[in-house]
N, C-alpha and C positions, 0 to 999 in steps of 0.2 A: 883252164881246168875248172870243171863244175864244182861248186861248193855244195857239200852235202851236210844236212843238219846232223850233228852228233847227238845221239840219244843217250841220256844217262840211265843206267840200270835202275829200275824202280823209281824213276823220276828224280834221282839224286838223293832219295831217302834211304836210310839203312835197310838192307835186306834182312828179314828175320827168318829164323828156323823154327821147326816144331819145338825144339828144346827151349827156345826163348819163350814161347807161349806156355809151355809146361811149367817153366820156372815161375811164371806169374800166377797161373790158376792153382798151382799146388799150394799157394799160401792160404787159400780159402776153400779148396775142394780136396778132401782127404779120402773120400770113398773110392776104393779100388775099382768098383764096378763103373762108377761115373768116369773115372780117368780112362778106363779101358774103352768106354764108348767113344770118348773124344779121340783117342788114339786110333780106334777102328775107323772113325770118320776120316781122319787124315790119311791113313793108308789106303782107304777106299778111293779118295779123290786123286791120289797120286797114280793109282792104277787106271782109273776111268778117264782121267784127263791126259793120259800119257800121249805125247806127240803133239798135243794142242799148244799153239803159241799165241801170244797176245800181239797186238799191232806193233809193239816195240821189238818183237822177236824173242821176248823172254818166255819161258815155260808158263803155261796158263795157271798152274797150281800156285805160282808165286802170289797171284792176286788173292786166292782163297786163304793162303797162309797169313797175308797181311790183314785181311778182314777178321780172321780169327784172333790175331794179335790185338787189334783194336778192341775187340769185344772183351778179351781177357783183361785189358787195362781198365775196362769199365766194370770189372768184377761181375761179369755176366755168369749165369749158371751153366752147367754142363750141357744141357739140351740146347741152349742158345749158341754156345761155341760150336757144338757138333753141327747144328743147322747152318752156322756161318761157313763151315768147311763145305757143306753139302749144297749150298743155296743155288749153284749153277748146274749141278750134275744132271738134273732131269731135263733142263733146257738144252744142254750141250752134248749129252750122251744118250745111250739107249736105256738108261735106268728109268724106272717108273716110280710114281709116288707109292704104289703098293710095295715095291722093293724097299723103299725107305721105311715104310710102316713096319714091315716084318723085322727089320734089323735094328731100328732105333725107336720104334713105338709111334703111337698116334700123335703125340704132341709135336715131335720133330717133323713128322710127315706133314702135319697141318701147316707148320711154319714154312717148310720148303715149298709146299703147294702154293701158298699165298705169294711167296717171293718169286716163284716160277711164273705165275700169272702177271705179276708186275714186270718181270724181266722181259716178257714177250711183247710188252708195249714198246713201240718205236716212236721216236719223235716224228710227228706227221710232216710229210713233205709238202702237204697242201697248206698254202698260206691262209689258214683259217683259224680264228680264235676259238671257234666251237670245237674243231678237231683237237686242238691242243688242250683245251679245257677238259675234254672228255678223257684224254690220256691221263691228265693230272688227277681228275676225279677218281679214276680207277686205281691210281696209285694210293690215294688216300683211303679209298674203300678197303683196299687190302691191308693197309697199315692199321686201320681202326679196329680190326678184329683181334689183334694181339700186340701188346706193347713190344714184344720181342721181335716182331716183324719190322717195326720201326727202327729198332736199334741196329739190326743186321743191315737193313737197307741204307741207313745213314753211314755205317762203316763201309759198306760196299761203294757208295757214292764218293765218300771221302777219298778212298784209295784210287778210284777212277780219276778223280780230279787231280790227285798227286801225279798221275802218269799221263796227263792229257796231251803232253807235247808230242806223243806219237801219232795223234790224229790230225786230220786236215783242219785248216783254220775255220772252215764252215762248221765242222762238228765241234770244235773247241768252243766256238761262240754259242752254238745251240745248246750244248750240254751245260755251259756256264749259266746261260739264261734260265734253263730249267732248274738248275741247282738253286739259284737265287729265288725263283718263284715257288718251288715246292719244298726243297729240303732244308734250306737255311731257316725259314720261318718255324718249321716244326722242331728243328734242333734248338732254336732259341726258346720256344715255349716249353720244351722239356728240360731246359736249363743246361744243355750240353754245350757249354761255352767253348770248351777246347775244340770241339768239332765245328761248331758254328763259326767261330773266328777264323779257323784255318780255311774253311770252305769259302767264306767271304773274301779273304785275301786272294785265294786261288782264282775265284771268279773274276775279281777285279783285274788280276794279272792278264786275263784273256779278253775281258770286255773293255777295259780302259788301260791298255799297256803303257801309254805315255804318262798318265797320271800315277800309275802304280810305280813306275821308275822314279818319277819326280818326288813322290812321298818317301820312297826308300832312301833316296839321297838326302832329303831333308832330315829324316830320322837319324841317319848315320852321323850327319853333322851335329845334330842336337845332342846325341849321345856323347860325342867327343867334348863338346863345350860344357855340358852340364854333368857329365859323368863324375868328375871329381867332387863337385858341389853335392851331388846326391850321396856320395860315399861319406862325406863329412856329416851331412844331416843324419844319415843312417847310423853312424857311430855315436853321435850325440844322443839320439833317441834311445839307442841300446844302453848307453850309460845311465840315462834317466830311469829306464825300466829296471835295470839291474840294481840300482840303488834302492828301489822300492820293492825289491824281491818279488816282482811279477814275472811268471814264466812267459817266455816269448820266443818267437822265431821271426826274423825280419829279413825281407828280400826285396829286390827291385823288380818292378813290372813295367814293361814297355807297351804302350797302347797299340792295338792292331792297326795295320795299314788301312783296312777298310773303314775302321772307326774314325780315323783321321780324315779319310776321303769324305765321309759323310759330313763331318764338321766343316770342312773346307768348301766343298762343292755343292752340298745340299742345304746346309744351314748358313753358309756364307761367312764363316769365321776365318780370318787370316791365320796362317800356321803359328805365328808368334803369340797369338791370343788363345791357343789351346793349352790350358794349364795342366791337364792330366796326361800329357804324353809320357812323361816319366813319373812313376809313382812308387811309393813304398807300401809294402803289404806286411802287416804285423799279425801273426797268428799266435793266439793264446789258448788257455784251457777252458775258461768259463765265460758266460755272457756278462757277468758282473765285472770281470777283469777287462772286458772290451770297453766298458764305460769308464773304468778307472784309467785305462790307457788314454782314452780320449781326453779326459780331464787334465792329465799330466801334460799332454801335447799342447792343449790350448793354454795351459798355464805358462808354458815355455815359449810358444810361438803364436803369433797373432793369426787367428783364423780369418779367412776371406769371407765376408758376409754373403749369405745366400748360397754358399757352396757346401753346407753341411746337409747330409742325408742319412736318415736313420732307417735302414732297411732291416734292422733287427726287430724293431717294434712293428714295422709295417713291411713284411716280406713282399717281394715281387710275386707275380702269379706263377713263376716257375720255381718258387721256393727259395730264391736267392736271398741270403741274409748277410749284411755287413754294415759297418759304419763307414761313411765316406766324409772326409773333411779335407779342405785345402788350406794350407798355411803358407805364410811368407817366410822363406828361409833367411839365414843370415846374409846371403848374397843378394837379397831383394827379389829372387825368383820365386814363383809359385810352385808348390809341390802338393800333389794329392797323396793322402795317406788313407789306406783301407785297413780296417781293424775287424777281425773275425775270429771265431773259434776254429779248431781243427775240423770239427764236423761241418761247420758252415763253409769252410774252404773246400771240402770235398764236394759238397752240394753245388758250390759256386762254379767248380770246374766241370763236374760231370752230372750235375742236376739229378734227374730222376734215377740215373744209374747208381748214384751214391746212396740215395735215400732207400731204394729198393734193391741194393746190392745182394747178390745171392748169399744166403746164410745157411750153411749146411746143418742138418740135424735139428732144426727148429720147426718141424712140421711144414716145410716149404710147400706151397701149393700155388701153381701158376694162375689158376682161375681166381683164387682168393687175392693174389697179388694184383691181377688185372682190375678186380673190383676195388681194391684199396686205392689204386692209382686214380680210378675214375672218381672215387669219393674225395680224395685229397686234392687232386688237380681238377677243380671245377670246370676249367676250360676244356680239359680232355674229355670229360663227360659230355659236354656240349658238342665237342668235335665228333665223338662216337655217335651221338644222337643225330647230329646233322648229316653225317655220312650215311647213316642207315635209313634216313627219312626219305619219303617219296614226295616231299613238298616242293622240290625244285623242278621247274619245267624244263630247264636245259642244264647241260654241264657247266656252261659259262655262268649261269645264275648261281649254281652251287659254289663254284670257285670264287665268285665275287662275294657271296655271303660269308664264305669261310675266311677270306682275307679280311673283310671289313669287321665281322663280328668277333673273330677269334684272334687272328694274327696281328691285326692293327689295334686291338682293344687296349686302352691304357688309362681308363678311369676306374678306380677301385672304390666300391661302395660296400657298406656293411648292412647285413640283414639284422633284424631285431635280435636274432640269436647269436650274432657275432661272426657269422660266416662272411667271407669276402666274395663279392660278385664283381667281375671285370666287364666293363662296357666300353663301347666306342666313345670318343670325345663328342661332347654335345648331347649326350644321352639325357633322358628325362625320366621321371617316375614311371611313365608308361612303358619305356624300354625296360626298366627294372622289373616291372610287373610281368611282362611277357617273358623275360629271361627266367623268372621263377617258374612260371607255368602259363600255358595259353589260357587256361580257365581263369587264372588270376588277372591276366590282361583283359580278357573279355568282360569281366565283371568289375573292373577297376572304377571306383567312383570318387576316390580322393587319395591324397598322400600326405604323410607326415615326414618332413625332412628335419632331422635333429630335433624332433619333438614339436615342430611347428607346422601347421597346416599350410600347404603351398599349392599354387595352381599346377595342373598336370603338365604344363609345358615348361616348368622350371628346369634349368640346366643344372645337372648334378656335378659335384666336385669330388675329387678324391678325398676319402675320409668321411663323407656324409653317411649318416645312419638313416635308412629309408624304411618306412612302414607303409604298406598299401592297405587302404580301406576298400572293401568290396561290397557290392550290393547284389544279392542273389536275384532280385527282381529286375535287375538291369539286363536287357536282352542282348547287349553287345556293344562293341566299340563305336565311336563316332568316326565318320569318314574324315572329319576335320583333324583328327589326330595324325593323319598322314603328313600334315604340314610341318609337324615338329619332331616326330620320332626319328631316331638316327639308326637304330639297329635294323639289320635286314630281317631278323626274326620277327620283330614287331610289325614292320611294314608288310611282310608277307601275310601274317595272321590277320591284320586289319583288312587288307585288300580282299582276302578270301571271304571274310565274314561279310564285308560290304557287298561283294559280288553275289554272294548267296542271298543276302537280304534283298538286294535290288531285283534279283531273279524272282523272288517270292512276291515282291510288290508288283512287278510287271505282270506276273501270272494273275495276281488278284485283279489288277486293272483290266486285263484282257477278259477274265471271267465276267467281271462287272459289265464291261462294254458289250460283250456278246449276249449276255443275258438281257440287257436293256433292249438290244435290237430285236430279240425274240419277243420280249414283252410288248414292244410297239407293234410288231407285225401281227401277233396273235390277237392283240386288243382290237386291231382293225377288223378282225373277223369275229368280234364279240366274245373272245375268250380271255378271262382274267388270269392273273399270274399263277394262282394256286392250281387252277385246272391245267394250265400250260405246263407247269412243272411236273405234274403227274403224267402228262402225255409224253414229255421228253425223257422222263426217267425210265420209260419202258426199255427193257434190255434188248428186245428185238430191234427197236429203232436205233439204239446205240450201236449194236452189232452191224446193222445195215450200213451205217455211216462210218464205221471203223473207230469207234471211241469206247474207252473203258468205263467212263463215268460222265456225269452231267457237266462237271466243270470243264473237262476236256472238250466236250461238245461245244460249250459256249466259247472256248478259245478258238475252236475251229470256225465258228460263226464270225468271230472278230477278224479272222484271216480270210473270210468269205469262202470257206470250204468246210461246210456247205453254207449257202445263203438261207435266211429264214424261209423264203418262199419254197425252197426245196423240202424243208421239214413239213411245211403246211401241205404241200402237194403229196408227200409220202403218207400223211395222216388223212388224206381225202377230206379236208375241211372245205365245205361249200357254203358256209354261212355268209350273209350279206356283209359288205364292207361298211364299217361305221366311221365316225369322225376320227381323224388322226389325233393321237394324244402325245406326240413327242416329235422331236426333230425340228429342223428349220422350217417354219411355216411359209409356204408360198401358195396362195390360192386366189382364185378369182372372187371378186366381190359377190357376196351372196349370203345365204342364211347362216353359213358356218364361218364366215370371215371375222376375225377378232377386231379388225379395223375397218372403218368406213370413211368415205369422203363424200360430202354433200354435193349433189348435183352433177356427178360424173357418170352415172349409169354403170353399165357392166364394163369394168376395167380391172386388169390384173393389179393386185396389191400384194407386195412382199415385204416381210420384215428384213431389214438390212443385216448383213453378217458382220459389219464393222463395229457396230455399237450394241448389237443384240438387245433391242428394246423389249421391255416387259410391260404387261398391263399395269397401269398406275404411273408409268413414266410419262413425262412431258414429251410429246412427239410432234413430228412435222413430216409432211410428205414431200418427196422430191420427184418431179415428173421426169422420167427417163426418156430416152429416144427409142421408142418402139417396144419397151418392156414394162410399160405401166408405171405404177407409182411405187417408189421404194420408201419405206417408213424408217426414219431415223429418230434417235433421241435428240432433243433440241440443242443439247450441248455437244453434239458430235462435231468434231472439227472438220469432218468431210463435207458438211453443209453450212458451216459457220459463215462462209463468205458468199453464199448463194442468196439472191434476192428475187429474181424474176421467175424461177422455176419451182418455188416452194408453194405448197398448198396446205390448207388446214385438213388434218385427219384426226379422227377421234376413236377412242376405244369404245367398243360396244358394251353395253351393260345388260343386254337382254339374252345373252347366251352364256353357258358354262365354259370357261376357258380351259385350254389344255395346259400342258407344261411346256416351257420354252428353255432353250439352252442359253446360258450366260457364262461368259468367260471372266474369271476373277484372278487377282494377284494377291498372294499372302506373303508378307515380308516378316521373317521371324529370326530369332537367334538360333544358331545351330545347337542341337542337343540330341541325345539318344531318344529314339522312339517318337520324334516330333511328328513325322508323317503318319505313323500308326495312330497317334492320338487324334490327329485331324480327321483321319478317315473314320475313327471310332465315333467322334461327336456327330459327324455327318450321318452316319448310319443310325445313331440314336435319335437324330432329329428326322429320320425318314426322308432324307434328301438323296436323290439319285445322283451319283457321281459318274459322269461320262468318261472323264480322263483326268490324270493328275501327273504333273512333272515337277521334280525338285532339282534345284541347281545351287551349289555352294558358291557364294560370291567371295571376292578378294578380302573383304573386311570381316569375314567370319560369320556373315549372315547367310540365310537361305531364302531364295526366291522360289515360291511354289505357285505354279499356274494350274488352274483347274477349270473344268467345264461342268457346271451344275445344271440340272433340270428343275426349274421352279415355276410356280404358277403366276406370280406377279411380283411387283417391286416391293410390296409390303412383306411378302414371304422371304424375299432376298434379304431385306433389312434384318428380319428376325434371324436368318442364318448367319449374317455378319456378326450379330451380337453373341450368338452361340460360339462362333469361331474365336471371338476376342477373349473368351474365357480360357482358351488353351494356353498353357504356360509357354512363354517365349514369343507369342504372336504380338507384333507391334502394330502393323497397319494392314488393312484389307481394302482393296479397291476393285472396281470393275475395269476391265481392259477394253480400250478402244483400239482396234487394229488400223 
């Protein structure tokens, strides 16, 4: 006989009724109009979802009732509870958003619309990270618009996880993975611990069933062996507090299954070394009383070193506050004790829902509430900003940045005004600067940490007070910052700035190169630069070649579209060709040759490309096979071992020399505007720059290679002296290829 899986109604959880929900929300909602709207939403979904069943066979409206019940336990407002009832009605029936708007108003309609769009997303069947990331990104985009959308979606997903046993194993795993990736992190950041912990346990049940069962059994055994000891400790602590007339409520707390799983299988702690599996929670009235209770406990029981945490003075990013200490009980076992006020306990359990619980009659305004949340929860403001930004090239990049910068952030830094900023581990003052504002990051010139000036790559620690120094004259970040920043926001901003700057430098280089090609070609025809510029600036010429301005024309010339001869031909220039004034010189011996060789007659003489000799250099001639004489500098390694084929060559002193290309290497320390400053001094010295390339080395230095046009070795030496005056430049040398 075939065994069939027996499904428990509502996943084994208690089934709730509308009256159960009403009993809860009536404790904080008294307006008859609001109550009537909630009841109307319930009656509406009973009618519209009539006959619809879940995979388990239960009526579909059971799910909507359970979602509304969870929202009521979070003390959500009437519009949120109504939207909780209605969140599937547009997706699954013939009801439209306009119908919702007419009956429940703009806000409820907007919430349902966002939830409907999220609901229509299906887990991609394509095995692609990008498809999955796009779905998750859309979920977060919908949730970022209104905090109430997040609360309803979390309640919806929690109940779906409770009833997951009705689905196939494949869907169970897929939904559990998505819950861990998308919904658990945001529940954690919102401080919704009751939802987060239950979701994590349910996900573990389907993703790691064997380990889930193993931990369940270990917990059961631990509870039996330590239960009596815990009760004894509980009674002794109660007696101490009673004697000192401190109001209190004390209860036991069992660590969640997933938290134990993390300690055992991710952090590698044996089960017997997890000391906070069973803990006592003491609730009192005031913050001062929390510290009084802590003192009394430490006076009576020995605290375990390194296990005390003060989350009251330093709240977590989700507003969690409590004192945690671990003490050695009379039986030698370790016990964790948590101490907090009633208000802190509410926030610890339901986070944002407790802090912004619906309060009737106090001028409640959902838009104002949303703004308060963004102001109070700095990470949520970043989440909204990141979700609405167009800075992400792909959905996967968005999800990676969201996970790294927001969900995994765990270093808490203070601003000079006392605000807390949360950053990823390993973050630096530059990460902090970009977290405050992109403009602050771009102009960051220094940092004070706890009042002391520190390098920008200093790793920040929780509790550091950071102040950023900016310089308005600083044009932007250094590419070298990418080697030490940790936050995705900082990396993205720096990369975009560097890419833009490099594009500008490349454009300037192309303009310069194209212009020089034109100068050389026009000079060959007896036309100087000023006259050439006037000719090429003519709008008819620019239009004919398809350019908007002269710089674009020069870039076109660099790309050889058009070549300078085409411009000359268009202008009908028929002047005689004169002596060349630039480029690699290769000419036959004659009146215009800069080098001569005694007693060889008419022979081709060329300046070699490997060592780019200049007038004034010590040179030697190398007799090639069939190509005449190649002129090298005497220290060129390419002729160092030659003996038989070398001949004496001399620079002529009876003609006016042209300009010649020479390749140089500049080694400098990396800093902002280094390349700009080098180009500026070259321009000021009236040195023509043919090309320039900069490369960051592993030791934080920059190697800059450039091709200059100079008249002779003395002129080059003068240029070297000018370049050495640039801040950060260490060495300059000529390149031999």
